[in-house]
ZAMARGU-4260 file (C-alpha; in steps of 0.2 Angstrom, whole numbers, plus 5000, padded with zeros to 4 digits):
<rodrens>
0) 5000/5000/5000 | 5007/5017/4995 | 5007/5034/5004 | 4995/5042/4993 | 4982/5028/4996
5) 4985/5029/5015 | 4983/5048/5015 | 4968/5047/5005 | 4961/5034/5016 | 4964/5045/5031
10) 4955/5060/5023 | 4941/5048/5017 | 4939/5041/5035 | 4939/5058/5042 | 4926/5064/5030
15) 4915/5048/5033 | 4916/5052/5051 | 4911/5070/5048 | 4897/5065/5037 | 4891/5052/5049
20) 4891/5064/5063 | 4881/5077/5053 | 4869/5064/5047 | 4865/5058/5065 | 4863/5076/5071
25) 4850/5078/5057 | 4841/5062/5061 | 4838/5066/5079 | 4819/5069/5081 | 4815/5086/5087
30) 4809/5087/5105 | 4791/5092/5108 | 4789/5110/5111 | 4786/5115/5129 | 4772/5128/5129
35) 4776/5143/5140 | 4763/5157/5143 | 4769/5173/5135 | 4772/5186/5149 | 4780/5200/5141
40) 4784/5205/5123 | 4793/5222/5123 | 4812/5217/5126 | 4823/5216/5110 | 4824/5197/5111
45) 4806/5193/5118 | 4798/5203/5104 | 4802/5189/5092 | 4798/5174/5104 | 4782/5163/5104
50) 4787/5157/5121 | 4798/5168/5132 | 4810/5165/5146 | 4801/5172/5160 | 4804/5156/5171
55) 4817/5160/5184 | 4829/5146/5188 | 4824/5136/5203 | 4834/5143/5218 | 4848/5132/5222
60) 4841/5126/5239 | 4854/5113/5242 | 4868/5127/5241 | 4861/5132/5258 | 4856/5116/5265
65) 4837/5118/5263 | 4827/5102/5264 | 4813/5107/5252 | 4816/5113/5234 | 4809/5130/5230
70) 4797/5131/5215 | 4801/5141/5199 | 4794/5158/5200 | 4783/5165/5187 | 4783/5184/5185
75) 4766/5191/5182 | 4766/5209/5187 | 4778/5216/5173 | 4775/5234/5167 | 4772/5228/5149
80) 4765/5246/5145 | 4783/5253/5146 | 4794/5248/5132 | 4812/5244/5135 | 4826/5255/5130
85) 4843/5251/5123 | 4860/5257/5130 | 4874/5257/5116 | 4892/5254/5123 | 4908/5255/5114
90) 4926/5250/5119 | 4942/5247/5109 | 4937/5229/5106 | 4918/5228/5107 | 4902/5236/5103
95) 4887/5231/5114 | 4869/5234/5117 | 4861/5232/5134 | 4842/5232/5136 | 4834/5240/5151
100) 4823/5225/5151 | 4833/5215/5165 | 4849/5224/5160 | 4852/5210/5147 | 4867/5210/5136
105) 4857/5207/5120 | 4870/5212/5106 | 4888/5211/5105 | 4900/5215/5091 | 4918/5211/5090
110) 4927/5224/5081 | 4943/5214/5078 | 4933/5201/5069 | 4923/5207/5054 | 4908/5199/5048
115) 4911/5193/5030 | 4904/5203/5016 | 4896/5217/5026 | 4903/5235/5024 | 4901/5247/5038
120) 4904/5262/5029 | 4909/5268/5011 | 4927/5267/5017 | 4925/5248/5016 | 4927/5245/5035
125) 4918/5229/5039 | 4904/5226/5051 | 4910/5218/5067 | 4906/5199/5069 | 4890/5198/5081
130) 4891/5185/5095 | 4875/5190/5104 | 4861/5196/5093 | 4844/5192/5087 | 4850/5181/5073
135) 4852/5167/5086 | 4841/5175/5100 | 4858/5175/5109 | 4859/5185/5125 | 4867/5185/5142
140) 4855/5188/5157 | 4856/5188/5176 | 4845/5191/5191 | 4842/5188/5209 | 4831/5175/5218
145) 4823/5179/5234 | 4814/5163/5237 | 4803/5164/5253 | 4811/5181/5257 | 4801/5189/5243
150) 4803/5193/5225 | 4819/5201/5219 | 4824/5209/5202 | 4828/5197/5188 | 4830/5198/5170
155) 4812/5201/5166 | 4810/5217/5175 | 4812/5234/5168 | 4828/5243/5175 | 4833/5262/5174
160) 4849/5267/5166 | 4859/5278/5177 | 4869/5293/5169 | 4886/5290/5164 | 4898/5287/5149
165) 4894/5275/5136 | 4911/5275/5127 | 4928/5270/5134 | 4937/5287/5135 | 4954/5289/5129
170) 4967/5284/5142 | 4954/5276/5153 | 4955/5257/5157 | 4938/5254/5162 | 4920/5259/5157
175) 4906/5256/5170 | 4887/5255/5165 | 4874/5255/5179 | 4856/5251/5179 | 4845/5253/5194
180) 4831/5240/5197 | 4814/5245/5206 | 4813/5242/5225 | 4806/5225/5229 | 4802/5218/5246
185) 4812/5232/5254 | 4827/5229/5243 | 4836/5240/5231 | 4847/5232/5218 | 4859/5239/5205
190) 4866/5230/5190 | 4883/5235/5185 | 4893/5231/5169 | 4912/5234/5169 | 4921/5234/5152
195) 4940/5234/5151 | 4952/5240/5138 | 4960/5226/5128 | 4949/5213/5136 | 4934/5202/5131
200) 4931/5199/5150 | 4915/5209/5155 | 4912/5210/5174 | 4893/5208/5179 | 4889/5214/5197
205) 4874/5215/5207 | 4874/5228/5221 | 4861/5224/5234 | 4855/5236/5248 | 4845/5228/5261
210) 4832/5240/5267 | 4822/5228/5278 | 4824/5225/5296 | 4829/5206/5294 | 4845/5199/5286
215) 4844/5195/5267 | 4852/5179/5260 | 4847/5179/5241 | 4854/5169/5227 | 4860/5176/5210
220) 4859/5167/5193 | 4869/5171/5178 | 4864/5162/5162 | 4865/5162/5143 | 4851/5161/5131
225) 4852/5155/5113 | 4844/5144/5100 | 4852/5128/5095 | 4857/5132/5077 | 4875/5132/5071
230) 4883/5149/5067 | 4883/5145/5048 | 4902/5141/5046 | 4899/5122/5045 | 4896/5112/5029
235) 4892/5094/5026 | 4911/5090/5027 | 4916/5102/5040 | 4906/5100/5056 | 4911/5109/5072
240) 4903/5108/5089 | 4889/5120/5094 | 4882/5118/5111 | 4885/5121/5130 | 4900/5116/5140
245) 4904/5114/5159 | 4921/5113/5167 | 4925/5108/5185 | 4940/5101/5193 | 4931/5084/5196
250) 4922/5082/5180 | 4934/5091/5168 | 4928/5098/5152 | 4911/5091/5147 | 4902/5096/5131
255) 4883/5095/5130 | 4874/5095/5114 | 4858/5105/5112 | 4849/5090/5107 | 4853/5081/5123
260) 4847/5096/5133 | 4830/5096/5123 | 4828/5077/5127 | 4833/5080/5145 | 4847/5069/5143
265) 4861/5082/5147 | 4875/5074/5157 | 4887/5086/5167 | 4892/5090/5184 | 4878/5099/5193
270) 4887/5106/5208 | 4904/5111/5212 | 4915/5123/5221 | 4925/5128/5206 | 4922/5129/5187
275) 4913/5138/5173 | 4899/5137/5161 | 4898/5141/5142 | 4890/5141/5126 | 4902/5136/5112
280) 4902/5138/5093 | 4915/5138/5079 | 4929/5151/5083 | 4919/5160/5097 | 4913/5157/5115
285) 4903/5165/5129 | 4906/5159/5147 | 4902/5164/5164 | 4917/5162/5175 | 4914/5163/5194
290) 4929/5167/5204 | 4934/5159/5220 | 4928/5142/5228 | 4910/5147/5231 | 4898/5132/5230
295) 4889/5134/5213 | 4875/5125/5204 | 4875/5123/5185 | 4859/5121/5176 | 4853/5119/5158
300) 4836/5117/5149 | 4825/5120/5135 | 4813/5135/5137 | 4802/5134/5122 | 4802/5139/5104
305) 4804/5155/5094 | 4791/5161/5081 | 4801/5153/5067 | 4801/5136/5076 | 4819/5136/5083
310) 4821/5127/5100 | 4827/5140/5113 | 4840/5135/5126 | 4847/5142/5142 | 4862/5137/5152
315) 4869/5146/5168 | 4875/5145/5185 | 4868/5150/5202 | 4878/5156/5217 | 4873/5161/5234
320) 4875/5179/5239 | 4884/5182/5256 | 4872/5186/5270 | 4867/5205/5270 | 4863/5212/5287
325) 4848/5225/5289 | 4854/5242/5282 | 4870/5235/5274 | 4875/5233/5256 | 4881/5217/5248
330) 4887/5212/5231 | 4890/5197/5220 | 4900/5198/5204 | 4903/5185/5190 | 4915/5189/5175
335) 4908/5185/5157 | 4920/5181/5144 | 4912/5184/5127 | 4925/5184/5112 | 4936/5173/5101
340) 4944/5157/5105 | 4961/5163/5106 | 4970/5150/5117 | 4983/5161/5125 | 4969/5173/5131
345) 4957/5159/5136 | 4970/5150/5147 | 4973/5167/5157 | 4954/5169/5160 | 4951/5152/5168
350) 4958/5134/5170 | 4952/5123/5156 | 4944/5137/5146 | 4955/5134/5131 | 4947/5117/5129
355) 4933/5125/5120 | 4943/5126/5105 | 4937/5110/5096 | 4951/5099/5091 | 4940/5083/5091
360) 4947/5067/5099 | 4965/5071/5095 | 4966/5086/5107 | 4982/5079/5115 | 4991/5079/5098
365) 4983/5095/5091 | 4986/5106/5106 | 5005/5105/5104 | 5005/5106/5085 | 4995/5123/5087
370) 5008/5129/5100 | 5022/5126/5087 | 5012/5134/5073 | 5009/5150/5085 | 5027/5151/5089
375) 5032/5150/5071 | 5019/5164/5067 | 5027/5175/5080 | 5044/5173/5070 | 5037/5174/5052
380) 5022/5186/5054 | 5010/5177/5042 | 4999/5162/5045 | 5000/5156/5027 | 5019/5155/5028
385) 5018/5148/5046 | 5008/5133/5039 | 5021/5130/5026 | 5036/5130/5039 | 5026/5119/5050
390) 5023/5107/5036 | 5041/5106/5032 | 5045/5103/5050 | 5033/5089/5051 | 5040/5082/5035
395) 5058/5082/5043 | 5052/5074/5059 | 5044/5060/5050 | 5058/5059/5036 | 5065/5042/5042
400) 5048/5034/5042 | 5043/5042/5025 | 5060/5037/5018 | 5058/5019/5023 | 5040/5019/5016
405) 5046/5026/5000 | 5061/5014/4998 | 5048/5000/5000 | 5037/5007/4987 | 5052/5010/4975
410) 5057/4992/4977 | 5039/4987/4974 | 5039/4997/4958 | 5055/4988/4952 | 5047/4971/4955
415) 5030/4976/4947 | 5035/4969/4930 | 5040/4952/4938 | 5025/4951/4948 | 5014/4954/4933
420) 5023/4940/4924 | 5019/4928/4939 | 5001/4933/4938 | 5000/4929/4920 | 5010/4913/4922
425) 4999/4906/4937 | 4983/4914/4933 | 4974/4898/4935 | 4983/4893/4951 | 4980/4906/4965
430) 4989/4897/4978 | 5005/4894/4967 | 5005/4912/4962 | 5004/4918/4980 | 5018/4906/4984
435) 5029/4912/4970 | 5026/4930/4975 | 5031/4927/4993 | 5047/4918/4987 | 5051/4934/4976
440) 5048/4945/4991 | 5060/4935/5001 | 5073/4934/4988 | 5073/4952/4984 | 5071/4957/5003
445) 5055/4967/5000 | 5041/4969/5013 | 5025/4972/5004 | 5018/4981/5019 | 5034/4991/5022
450) 5026/5006/5013 | 5010/5005/5024 | 5016/5004/5042 | 5027/5019/5043 | 5012/5030/5036
455) 5000/5023/5048 | 5010/5031/5062 | 5009/5048/5054 | 4990/5048/5050 | 4985/5054/5068
460) 4997/5069/5066 | 4989/5073/5049 | 4971/5072/5056 | 4976/5082/5071 | 4984/5096/5060
465) 4967/5096/5050 | 4958/5100/5066 | 4970/5113/5071 | 4968/5122/5055 | 4950/5120/5055
470) 4947/5126/5073 | 4959/5140/5076 | 4951/5157/5076 | 4968/5164/5071 | 4965/5158/5054
475) 4949/5168/5052 | 4953/5182/5041 | 4971/5178/5040 | 4978/5182/5023 | 4992/5173/5015
480) 4997/5181/4998 | 4989/5186/4982 | 4971/5180/4980 | 4971/5171/4997 | 4965/5184/5009
485) 4957/5173/5021 | 4964/5155/5026 | 4948/5150/5034 | 4937/5150/5019 | 4939/5141/5002
490) 4950/5147/4988 | 4939/5159/4978 | 4947/5154/4962 | 4950/5135/4966 | 4969/5137/4962
495) 4976/5128/4977 | 4963/5113/4975 | 4968/5111/4956 | 4987/5111/4961 | 4983/5098/4974
500) 4974/5087/4962 | 4989/5089/4949 | 5001/5084/4963 | 4991/5069/4968 | 4991/5063/4950
505) 5010/5065/4950 | 5011/5055/4966 | 5001/5041/4959 | 5012/5040/4944 | 5027/5038/4955
510) 5019/5024/4965 | 5019/5006/4959 | 5005/5002/4947 | 4992/4991/4956 | 4991/4974/4947
515) 4972/4975/4947 | 4966/4985/4932 | 4951/4990/4941 | 4961/4996/4956 | 4972/5006/4944
520) 4958/5015/4937 | 4951/5019/4954 | 4967/5026/4959 | 4967/5038/4944 | 4949/5043/4948
525) 4952/5047/4967 | 4963/5062/4965 | 4948/5070/4955 | 4936/5065/4967 | 4945/5071/4983
530) 4951/5087/4973 | 4933/5092/4970 | 4930/5089/4989 | 4944/5100/4993 | 4936/5114/4983
535) 4925/5117/4998 | 4939/5116/5011 | 4947/5131/5020 | 4962/5137/5010 | 4974/5134/5025
540) 4970/5116/5024 | 4972/5115/5006 | 4988/5124/5007 | 4995/5111/5020 | 4990/5097/5008
545) 4998/5105/4993 | 5015/5108/5002 | 5015/5091/5009 | 5012/5083/4992 | 5025/5093/4984
550) 5038/5088/4998 | 5032/5070/4996 | 5034/5070/4977 | 5052/5077/4979 | 5057/5064/4992
555) 5049/5050/4982 | 5056/5054/4966 | 5074/5055/4973 | 5072/5038/4981 | 5065/5030/4965
560) 5079/5037/4956 | 5092/5031/4968 | 5084/5013/4968 | 5082/5012/4949 | 5093/4999/4941
565) 5097/5010/4926 | 5102/5024/4938 | 5113/5013/4948 | 5122/5006/4933 | 5125/5024/4927
570) 5131/5029/4944 | 5143/5014/4945 | 5150/5018/4928 | 5153/5036/4932 | 5162/5031/4948
575) 5173/5019/4939 | 5177/5032/4925 | 5183/5044/4939 | 5194/5031/4946 | 5202/5028/4929
580) 5205/5046/4926
</rodrens>
């Protein structure tokens, strides 16, 4: 078996796995819609919902040792006649919209990551990529739970925006946005957003003033709300994970598919004294990252459907607020990370947060490969050239294995005419034919599997690199040269796929011709089939395959040349001539 067939087999198996995963996701029966009575319809998100999220999460009674669970609260006294207002915020990295309905973060644009094909102005500046938006009913919400102590402000209440700046000032490091909630049960609460320069970490804090004559021990919840649709970057061959995730020290990283949440089959650690919760999609993530070792409870659930029949989900975390004495003010704060999956930044935010980068089942190999690729890029300054340098390095590391494989194939190429003669001579006696072929292998000291085993060792590395180039947000919008202006999307003129097909044909010509005519014809067709498939692959992936193919061709041609009998005769004659002279 030759390297080209094995590499194609690896791509085929990977593609087959992706197709199978996409098919199984498509075949999952939709969970029945849960009817939830509409309680309000004036917030930016709720205005488009057929069933809203007015159900407040059950208070985490076991966090405080209560013996009876508290029921979900349904808010029925909302001031629906008053429409919600929008607060527009701008920093160096993000643009945001905060609704006065609950103080929800309902829109978030990432300035450094433009949305493809949308011009913001005549100057050609791109619209920022929107993480939170009505496109996916995606928002960040939080509120307080009073339980038996009385109702407290939550994400369905109308808040009042307090005066203050809405744009990060020149030279300032932070921007604070404050929203006051109506007094409830003798309690005044203020929701505070703190944006920081150079950071995608947004601090969300509730300040709680206890105006009652008894101590207050509320809980606070912080949740993300989103539909279950993928962000639109997937195709039938390139499927990435879209769903929720929980990380704790005991359970480690746990991905939870929206389909499992809909069927109430989600499996994750429900309670821990550490960890975070997130909603993950290709390239980007939103995560609530509680600090310290406070006991917390994670929750997930389906909360209904949108008007266009999309399932709507929520996932969040509940934490207890420290006891607030009468007349005192307490607070609780949880950072919200909402931004790109840049691994160096994710590691600095929380342990395990970098695991949201989807490297599939070969993460243990893919993670160091990306580290090397990132290091090369710091030296080279271009992700396209970094991919080329990395491909060369991988080829050098596996050079001994590849050389052994190519030598075996070159020997097989030399033996092919003699093998064909044996096949013709013993066409009617298969057993004798196999016996004579094995004798020939032993005489010539050729292992017919010698070209196979060394390549099998390399396949996991090839697949891991595939996932690195597919999952790294650093490739999004990264140019190489000429017409390749974005390594994360397909080559617009299909030049790289065509070059790749041509290189595959050359490699097949260098390999031994299969003795079976049908197999030989299939080998000539496969480059065309896989080349067309690569038309839809990101340019960074195709660039890797092109460079790898060219290096393989050079290495295989040289080894074939070294082992060719005619070449060896010429080389011996040249050596003898030099001695005579």
